[in-house]
C-alpha positions as CSV (number, residue, x, y, z in Angstrom):
1,M,-32.6,-14.0,-7.3
2,T,-30.3,-11.7,-9.1
3,I,-29.3,-10.0,-5.8
4,V,-28.5,-13.5,-4.3
5,K,-26.4,-14.3,-7.4
6,K,-24.6,-11.0,-7.2
7,E,-23.8,-11.5,-3.5
8,L,-22.5,-15.0,-4.2
9,T,-20.3,-13.8,-7.0
10,Q,-18.9,-11.0,-4.7
11,L,-18.3,-13.6,-1.9
12,S,-16.5,-15.8,-4.4
13,L,-14.3,-12.9,-5.6
14,D,-13.6,-11.9,-1.9
15,I,-12.5,-15.5,-1.2
16,E,-10.3,-15.6,-4.3
17,R,-8.7,-12.3,-3.4
18,K,-8.0,-13.4,0.2
19,Q,-6.5,-16.7,-0.9
20,A,-4.3,-14.9,-3.5
21,S,-3.2,-12.3,-1.0
22,N,-2.2,-14.9,1.6
23,N,0.5,-16.2,-0.6
24,R,2.1,-12.7,-1.3
25,P,5.0,-11.2,0.5
26,H,4.3,-8.6,3.2
27,M,6.0,-5.4,3.8
28,L,5.8,-2.3,5.9
29,L,5.6,0.9,3.8
30,S,6.1,4.5,4.9
31,I,3.6,7.0,3.4
32,R,2.9,10.6,4.1
33,P,-0.4,11.7,5.6
34,Q,-2.0,13.3,2.5
35,P,-1.4,10.3,0.2
36,F,-2.7,8.0,3.0
37,N,-5.9,10.1,3.2
38,D,-6.3,10.0,-0.6
39,I,-6.1,6.2,-0.5
40,K,-8.6,6.1,2.3
41,R,-11.0,8.3,0.4
42,E,-10.5,6.1,-2.7
43,I,-9.1,9.0,-4.7
44,K,-5.7,7.4,-5.0
45,R,-5.7,4.1,-6.9
46,Y,-1.9,3.9,-7.5
47,E,1.1,4.4,-5.3
48,Y,3.9,6.1,-7.1
49,R,7.5,5.1,-6.2
50,R,11.0,5.8,-7.5
51,K,11.7,2.1,-7.0
52,F,9.7,-0.8,-5.7
53,V,9.6,-4.6,-5.7
54,N,8.5,-6.2,-9.0
55,E,5.7,-8.4,-7.7
56,P,2.3,-8.0,-6.1
57,V,2.7,-7.5,-2.3
58,N,0.6,-6.8,0.7
59,A,1.7,-3.8,2.8
60,F,1.0,-2.3,6.2
61,L,1.1,1.5,5.9
62,Y,3.1,3.5,8.4
63,V,1.9,7.1,8.2
64,S,4.8,9.5,8.8
65,S,4.9,12.7,10.9
66,P,2.8,14.2,12.4
67,I,0.7,11.0,12.6
68,K,3.6,8.6,13.3
69,S,1.4,5.5,13.4
70,L,0.7,2.3,11.5
71,C,-2.9,3.0,10.2
72,G,-3.7,0.9,7.2
73,Y,-3.3,-2.2,5.1
74,V,-3.2,-2.5,1.3
75,E,-3.0,-5.2,-1.3
76,F,-1.0,-4.1,-4.3
77,G,-1.2,-5.5,-7.8
78,Q,1.6,-6.0,-10.2
79,P,3.7,-2.9,-10.3
80,I,3.9,-1.0,-13.6
81,V,7.4,0.0,-14.4
82,G,7.8,2.6,-17.1
83,S,9.2,5.8,-18.4
84,V,8.6,9.0,-16.3
85,E,6.2,10.0,-19.1
86,K,4.2,6.8,-18.8
87,I,4.0,6.9,-15.0
88,S,3.0,10.6,-15.1
89,R,0.2,9.8,-17.6
90,I,-1.2,7.2,-15.2
91,A,-1.1,9.8,-12.4
92,E,-2.7,12.5,-14.6
93,N,-5.5,10.0,-15.6
94,E,-6.1,9.3,-12.0
95,V,-6.4,12.9,-10.9
96,P,-5.9,15.8,-13.3
97,G,-2.8,17.8,-12.1
98,W,-1.1,14.8,-10.4
99,G,1.0,14.0,-13.5
100,E,3.2,17.1,-13.0
101,G,3.8,16.2,-9.3
102,V,4.9,12.7,-10.4
103,V,7.3,14.2,-13.0
104,S,8.9,16.3,-10.2
105,Y,9.0,13.3,-7.9
106,L,10.7,11.1,-10.5
107,A,13.1,13.9,-11.7
108,G,16.5,12.6,-12.6
109,L,15.3,9.0,-13.3
110,D,14.7,7.2,-16.5
111,Q,11.7,5.3,-15.1
112,G,9.4,5.1,-12.2
113,V,6.8,2.7,-10.7
114,A,3.0,2.9,-10.4
115,V,1.7,0.3,-8.1
116,P,-2.1,-0.5,-8.4
117,I,-4.0,-0.5,-5.1
118,N,-6.3,-3.4,-5.3
119,F,-7.6,-3.4,-1.7
120,F,-7.4,-1.0,1.3
121,K,-8.4,-1.4,4.9
122,E,-8.0,1.1,7.6
123,I,-6.8,-0.4,10.9
124,E,-6.8,0.8,14.5
125,P,-3.7,3.1,14.6
126,I,-0.6,1.6,16.3
127,S,1.6,4.5,17.4
128,L,5.3,4.6,17.0
129,E,5.7,4.4,20.7
130,E,3.6,1.3,20.9
131,L,5.5,-0.3,18.1
132,R,8.8,0.5,19.8
133,R,7.6,-0.8,23.1
134,G,6.7,-4.2,21.6
135,Y,9.6,-4.4,19.1
136,S,12.7,-2.5,20.3
137,W,14.3,-2.8,16.8
138,F,11.4,-0.9,15.2
139,T,12.2,2.2,13.2
140,A,10.0,3.7,10.6
141,P,11.3,2.6,7.2
142,Q,12.6,5.2,4.8
143,L,10.9,3.3,1.9
144,Y,9.7,-0.1,2.9
145,L,10.7,-3.1,5.0
146,R,10.1,-6.6,3.9
147,L,8.6,-8.6,6.8
148,K,9.6,-12.2,5.8
149,N,12.4,-12.1,8.4
150,K,10.1,-10.7,11.1
151,P,7.5,-13.5,11.6
152,D,6.5,-12.4,15.1
153,F,5.9,-8.8,14.0
154,L,4.0,-10.0,10.9
155,T,1.8,-12.2,13.0
156,F,1.1,-9.2,15.4
157,L,0.2,-7.0,12.4
158,L,-2.0,-9.7,10.7
159,N,-3.9,-10.1,14.0
160,K,-4.7,-6.3,13.8
161,L,-6.7,-7.0,10.5
162,K,-9.2,-9.3,12.3
């Protein structure tokens, strides 16, 4: 009976997460191969950015060279904006040694952003060539691209999650 109750509780949480995530904005986010692999291996629980939107969002992950493909989907929690020291402490608590890298990445700034990764799903890779064939306007974003003005593209991407 405990197992059934636990499974029902998990199912309920999954449904709540899905309903909440459906109301969030979507974006396309560029990421390097190593951080992508760390997310996939569940080592990386935060994405560190110099600037980011100040709300929970869902993002499709475009993995940069040499992969050059859209390979994943994440649901981000509320971004944590804080001093470089605060963000580097989050990184250091995540993986010892990462704090120093975050300090270097945020050099010259007063603050940075740590974005919690609440959910990750790997998707069948969509190559840069395939993306450009279907959407001639497509270029890999330098940081991120909001998808609210690209409804056809967003529908295409959401269908890849099924």
